[in-house]
N, C-alpha and C positions, 0 to 999 in steps of 0.2 A: 737477970734484964733484957727484954727484948729489942732487937735491934730498932723501933719504933721509938720506942724512952730514949735509947741513947742518940739516936738522930734530934729528937726534941731540945737534948740538953747540949748538944755539940753542932750540929749543921749551922750552914749560912742561912739556909734556908727560913730555920726555926726560928733564929737571931732576928732575921728581917722580917717577918710575919709577926711575933709576938704571940700574943694568946690567938690569934686566929690559926696558927699551926697546929693546935691541939683539935679542931674543927674539923680538921682534913679526917678524909678516910683513914684508917689504920695503916692499909698498904700504901695510899699516898704519902704518910707520914715517913715509912720504908724507904720509900723511892726517893724522897727528898730530906732524907736522915745521912746521904751520902756526904761525908766528910774524913779530913784527916783523923781524928779521934774514935770516928767510928769504925773505921779499918774495913769498910769495905765497897764495893762500887754496886752500880746497878745497869746491867745491861738488858736492855729489850728488845724482843725480834718480835715482827707482825707483818701485818699488811696494810699499807694505805688503800683506801676503797676508793680515793678519789683525791688525785694532783690536779689543781686546777689554777688557771691564770685569767687576768684580765683580756680585753680587747688587744687587739694586733700591736698597737704601739708599746704595749707593756713590754713584747719579747726585747727588744735593745735594754731597755732596764734589767730584765733577768737575767741578759746575757752576760753582760759587763759582770755582776754578780758572782757569775759562774768561775770567772777568772779566779777569784778570792775563795771560793767555796761558801759564798751566801746566795741562798735563793735556790730555785729548780725551775730552769726555762721550759721545760718540756711538761706537756700536761699525759694523763693515764689514769687509769684505773686498775684495782690490785694489784698494786706495785710493793713487791717484797721489800722491807728496808730492817735496818737496825737502828740503836739510839744508844749509844754507849755514855755514861758518868762515872767518871772515876775524877777522886780529890787527887791533888797533887801542889806542893808548893814552889810560886812561879821563881825567876831570878830575882824577885823583890822581896822574897818573904811571905808573899800573900798568900793563904790559902787559896786554892782554883779549884774547880770543879767544869769537867768539861762534861759538853752538851753536843754530841758528834754525830749528825745524822748520817746514813749511807741507802741511797735509795736505788734500787735496783732496776732500772728504766730498760725496756726492749731494746734499745740501742746501744746505752751503754749507762755506767755508775755516774750518778754523782754525790757528793756529798756537802753537807751544810753545816759550817763548823761552828762552835760558839764556845766560850768559855767565860763564866761568871767569876766573881769577887765580891767581896761585900765591902762598902765604902760607906763611912758615915753611917750606920746602920740602915744602908740598902744596898741590893743586888746592881751591881753594875753588870753588863751584858756586851762581851766583846765579839764582834763578827769577824768571821773571816780568819784565814788564816795567817793574817799580819796585824791581825787587832784594830785594822785602820780604825773601825766605827764602835766606838762606846754608847750603848742603848742604857737610859734607867730603865728599871722594870720598878711595876706597881705590883704587888702580889697580894693574894686574899682568898679565902675559902668563902664557898656559896653556902646555900641552905642544905645540898644536898651531899656535903664535903667534898665538893670538888674543887681544884686548885683553878684560880682565874688568875690569869697574868695577861697585864696591859704594858704595852710600852710607852715611853715617854721620851723625853728629849736627848737629841742624838748629837754626838760630837763625833769630827773626823780630826785625826793625829796620821801624818806622816811624818818622820824626820824632824824637822825644828817647827813644822807648821802645825798650827789648830786650830778648829775654829768650831762653832755651833754648826751643825750641817741644817740647811735651811727644810722643814718639811714640806716645802711645795715640791719638792724632789725626792722623797721619801716616802713613807707610810709608817702606819702606827698599826703593831699587830693586837690582834686580841685572842689569846689561847686558853680553850678550857681543856684540863685533865681530868677524868673522873676516874673510879674502878665500878667496874660491872661486876656485883658479886655474883649472879645468877650464872654469866658467862663465863667469869673467872679469867675476865681479862681488863688492861686499861682500855680508855678511849679517848682518845685524842681530837681535838679539832681546833685547827689556826685558821685565822684570815688577816692580811695585811691590805690595808687599805688607804689612800690618800685622800685628805680633806675637800680635795677638787675632783679630781679623777677616779675617785671610787675604788672599786676594788681592784685589788695587783695580782695578789697571790693568794693561795689557799691550801690546805689537804684536811683529810679525818682518817682515821683506821683505827686499828686495834694492835693490843701488842701483849704479849707475855714476858714477864721480866724475874733474870735469875741475879742473886744477889753473891756473886764471889767474893771472896776474900782480897783485899787489896792494900798496901801501902803507896802507892802510888800508881799514875798515869802512864799507860806506854806511850814510848816516845812517837810513835804514828799520830796518837790523840794530840798530840799538844801542838801550838802553834810555830810557825816557823820564826815569828818574832813576838815578843811582849812588849805590851805597853803600860808606862808607869801611870800615866796621865788617864785621870777617870772622867 
């Protein structure tokens, strides 16, 4: 049985996407087949050909996110990066998959941390080191077999406090990830936009993946704090 088939049967992404998962390119099925039952991780390494941000007033927004490993405040071209997807069971017993990106910018390194869980048939994406921000995700396959991800409602949690995060102060993400058969690479493009202020942040690049055996995520990839509320 191939890893892709295993991923279809077991991964949270297959569960959330339903029949759409089978429409993904086989390499994307393998990549998003990461799960506890599948028994493997996905480690990507490549280059972001461009990392960009919006006008000058977006800098404070991005700088605040930097302290919790959310987004990247700098811009650049040809930036080496890695992305590590490992499955583990969190302290509440939920299967969780890491999406930890490490950008090696000229002046310093930046991490963009996310962890995903399946809740009521949909993916919830916790952003940052302390899972303060929970984001609903919509996933589908396009006609070319690429994965298209759109972010939806966001909620902020800190201690006993929790509230729906006003989208006027945040942005919605649109991500497309595909596999280029000719070049043998994954291609990724992300844009984050605010409905009033427009473009906030984005990147695009290519990477190759390995699929090491894994039964747990390294501690360095796990959040400092886990949030039960979705």
